[in-house]
ChimeraX commands (.cxc) that place a marker at each C-alpha (Angstrom):
marker #1 position 136.65,213.11,217.35 radius 0.5
marker #1 position 136.30,209.65,218.87 radius 0.5
marker #1 position 138.45,208.48,221.75 radius 0.5
marker #1 position 139.70,204.90,222.16 radius 0.5
marker #1 position 140.84,203.09,225.27 radius 0.5
marker #1 position 142.77,199.83,224.96 radius 0.5
marker #1 position 142.80,197.50,227.95 radius 0.5
marker #1 position 145.49,194.80,227.84 radius 0.5
marker #1 position 145.21,192.00,230.40 radius 0.5
marker #1 position 145.83,188.34,231.07 radius 0.5
marker #1 position 143.44,185.93,232.71 radius 0.5
marker #1 position 143.00,182.23,233.26 radius 0.5
marker #1 position 139.33,182.89,234.06 radius 0.5
marker #1 position 138.09,183.87,230.61 radius 0.5
marker #1 position 134.55,182.57,231.14 radius 0.5
marker #1 position 134.11,184.59,234.31 radius 0.5
marker #1 position 135.60,187.67,232.61 radius 0.5
marker #1 position 133.20,187.30,229.69 radius 0.5
marker #1 position 130.23,186.95,232.05 radius 0.5
marker #1 position 131.37,190.01,234.03 radius 0.5
marker #1 position 131.45,192.06,230.82 radius 0.5
marker #1 position 128.03,190.82,229.70 radius 0.5
marker #1 position 126.49,191.56,233.09 radius 0.5
marker #1 position 127.99,195.06,233.04 radius 0.5
marker #1 position 126.62,195.79,229.55 radius 0.5
marker #1 position 123.16,194.55,230.59 radius 0.5
marker #1 position 123.24,196.75,233.71 radius 0.5
marker #1 position 124.00,199.75,231.49 radius 0.5
marker #1 position 121.39,198.99,228.81 radius 0.5
marker #1 position 119.31,202.05,228.11 radius 0.5
marker #1 position 121.78,204.46,229.75 radius 0.5
marker #1 position 122.86,207.42,227.69 radius 0.5
marker #1 position 126.54,207.90,227.05 radius 0.5
marker #1 position 129.12,205.21,227.52 radius 0.5
marker #1 position 131.03,203.36,224.84 radius 0.5
marker #1 position 129.91,203.36,221.23 radius 0.5
marker #1 position 131.79,200.12,220.56 radius 0.5
marker #1 position 133.51,197.39,222.58 radius 0.5
marker #1 position 135.66,194.72,220.92 radius 0.5
marker #1 position 137.28,191.94,222.94 radius 0.5
marker #1 position 140.21,190.15,221.29 radius 0.5
marker #1 position 142.37,187.18,222.26 radius 0.5
marker #1 position 146.08,186.87,221.47 radius 0.5
marker #1 position 146.66,183.84,219.21 radius 0.5
marker #1 position 150.24,183.46,220.48 radius 0.5
marker #1 position 149.33,183.83,224.16 radius 0.5
marker #1 position 145.75,182.60,224.70 radius 0.5
marker #1 position 145.70,183.97,228.28 radius 0.5
marker #1 position 146.20,187.52,226.94 radius 0.5
marker #1 position 143.25,189.67,225.89 radius 0.5
marker #1 position 143.00,193.15,224.48 radius 0.5
marker #1 position 139.73,195.04,224.74 radius 0.5
marker #1 position 139.21,198.05,222.47 radius 0.5
marker #1 position 136.62,200.49,223.79 radius 0.5
marker #1 position 135.51,203.39,221.59 radius 0.5
marker #1 position 133.78,206.51,222.88 radius 0.5
marker #1 position 132.28,209.47,221.05 radius 0.5
marker #1 position 134.79,211.75,222.78 radius 0.5
marker #1 position 137.42,211.96,225.51 radius 0.5
marker #1 position 134.92,213.81,227.67 radius 0.5
marker #1 position 132.38,210.99,227.31 radius 0.5
marker #1 position 135.05,208.45,228.28 radius 0.5
marker #1 position 136.02,210.42,231.39 radius 0.5
marker #1 position 132.38,210.84,232.39 radius 0.5
marker #1 position 131.92,207.08,232.11 radius 0.5
marker #1 position 135.16,206.45,234.01 radius 0.5
marker #1 position 133.97,208.62,236.90 radius 0.5
marker #1 position 130.86,206.50,237.50 radius 0.5
marker #1 position 130.87,204.33,240.66 radius 0.5
marker #1 position 129.65,201.28,238.71 radius 0.5
marker #1 position 132.62,201.64,236.33 radius 0.5
marker #1 position 135.02,201.65,239.29 radius 0.5
marker #1 position 133.31,198.57,240.73 radius 0.5
marker #1 position 133.53,196.80,237.34 radius 0.5
marker #1 position 137.23,197.66,237.02 radius 0.5
marker #1 position 137.96,196.25,240.48 radius 0.5
marker #1 position 136.12,193.00,239.70 radius 0.5
marker #1 position 137.91,192.76,236.36 radius 0.5
marker #1 position 141.33,193.28,237.98 radius 0.5
marker #1 position 140.54,190.51,240.49 radius 0.5
marker #1 position 140.06,188.09,237.58 radius 0.5
marker #1 position 143.39,189.03,235.97 radius 0.5
marker #1 position 146.64,187.15,236.44 radius 0.5
marker #1 position 148.51,190.46,236.07 radius 0.5
marker #1 position 147.30,194.04,236.45 radius 0.5
marker #1 position 145.61,195.35,233.30 radius 0.5
marker #1 position 147.29,198.15,231.39 radius 0.5
marker #1 position 145.33,201.01,229.85 radius 0.5
marker #1 position 146.24,202.98,226.74 radius 0.5
marker #1 position 144.27,206.13,225.98 radius 0.5
marker #1 position 144.17,207.22,222.36 radius 0.5
marker #1 position 142.83,210.32,220.66 radius 0.5
marker #1 position 141.66,209.48,217.15 radius 0.5
marker #1 position 143.33,211.90,214.74 radius 0.5
marker #1 position 142.01,210.42,211.53 radius 0.5
marker #1 position 139.26,207.95,210.77 radius 0.5
marker #1 position 138.06,206.70,207.40 radius 0.5
marker #1 position 134.44,207.19,206.44 radius 0.5
marker #1 position 132.49,204.04,207.22 radius 0.5
marker link #1:1,2 radius 0.2
marker link #1:2,3 radius 0.2
marker link #1:3,4 radius 0.2
marker link #1:4,5 radius 0.2
marker link #1:5,6 radius 0.2
marker link #1:6,7 radius 0.2
marker link #1:7,8 radius 0.2
marker link #1:8,9 radius 0.2
marker link #1:9,10 radius 0.2
marker link #1:10,11 radius 0.2
marker link #1:11,12 radius 0.2
marker link #1:12,13 radius 0.2
marker link #1:13,14 radius 0.2
marker link #1:14,15 radius 0.2
marker link #1:15,16 radius 0.2
marker link #1:16,17 radius 0.2
marker link #1:17,18 radius 0.2
marker link #1:18,19 radius 0.2
marker link #1:19,20 radius 0.2
marker link #1:20,21 radius 0.2
marker link #1:21,22 radius 0.2
marker link #1:22,23 radius 0.2
marker link #1:23,24 radius 0.2
marker link #1:24,25 radius 0.2
marker link #1:25,26 radius 0.2
marker link #1:26,27 radius 0.2
marker link #1:27,28 radius 0.2
marker link #1:28,29 radius 0.2
marker link #1:29,30 radius 0.2
marker link #1:30,31 radius 0.2
marker link #1:31,32 radius 0.2
marker link #1:32,33 radius 0.2
marker link #1:33,34 radius 0.2
marker link #1:34,35 radius 0.2
marker link #1:35,36 radius 0.2
marker link #1:36,37 radius 0.2
marker link #1:37,38 radius 0.2
marker link #1:38,39 radius 0.2
marker link #1:39,40 radius 0.2
marker link #1:40,41 radius 0.2
marker link #1:41,42 radius 0.2
marker link #1:42,43 radius 0.2
marker link #1:43,44 radius 0.2
marker link #1:44,45 radius 0.2
marker link #1:45,46 radius 0.2
marker link #1:46,47 radius 0.2
marker link #1:47,48 radius 0.2
marker link #1:48,49 radius 0.2
marker link #1:49,50 radius 0.2
marker link #1:50,51 radius 0.2
marker link #1:51,52 radius 0.2
marker link #1:52,53 radius 0.2
marker link #1:53,54 radius 0.2
marker link #1:54,55 radius 0.2
marker link #1:55,56 radius 0.2
marker link #1:56,57 radius 0.2
marker link #1:57,58 radius 0.2
marker link #1:58,59 radius 0.2
marker link #1:59,60 radius 0.2
marker link #1:60,61 radius 0.2
marker link #1:61,62 radius 0.2
marker link #1:62,63 radius 0.2
marker link #1:63,64 radius 0.2
marker link #1:64,65 radius 0.2
marker link #1:65,66 radius 0.2
marker link #1:66,67 radius 0.2
marker link #1:67,68 radius 0.2
marker link #1:68,69 radius 0.2
marker link #1:69,70 radius 0.2
marker link #1:70,71 radius 0.2
marker link #1:71,72 radius 0.2
marker link #1:72,73 radius 0.2
marker link #1:73,74 radius 0.2
marker link #1:74,75 radius 0.2
marker link #1:75,76 radius 0.2
marker link #1:76,77 radius 0.2
marker link #1:77,78 radius 0.2
marker link #1:78,79 radius 0.2
marker link #1:79,80 radius 0.2
marker link #1:80,81 radius 0.2
marker link #1:81,82 radius 0.2
marker link #1:82,83 radius 0.2
marker link #1:83,84 radius 0.2
marker link #1:84,85 radius 0.2
marker link #1:85,86 radius 0.2
marker link #1:86,87 radius 0.2
marker link #1:87,88 radius 0.2
marker link #1:88,89 radius 0.2
marker link #1:89,90 radius 0.2
marker link #1:90,91 radius 0.2
marker link #1:91,92 radius 0.2
marker link #1:92,93 radius 0.2
marker link #1:93,94 radius 0.2
marker link #1:94,95 radius 0.2
marker link #1:95,96 radius 0.2
marker link #1:96,97 radius 0.2
marker link #1:97,98 radius 0.2
marker link #1:98,99 radius 0.2
view
């Protein structure tokens, strides 16, 4: 079953955060594994708050990705752009409609 990680953060440097994410995805292009989907959202009521929803094929795939040195480097750069530490929520998908 898929595994989802939600990253909740605030930043006043949205352009830099977006570029960081794009650069990271480009650096990973062609790699096997990693997320199957990444959705970045912005809070309408608090425009400095963002929630990123990252979907993986499995928990094991997510942990394998998390253990990579480039993922740790990305997370550190991301945290430096935040105005508060990001929070992470790890979710096991228990039911998913057919798409």
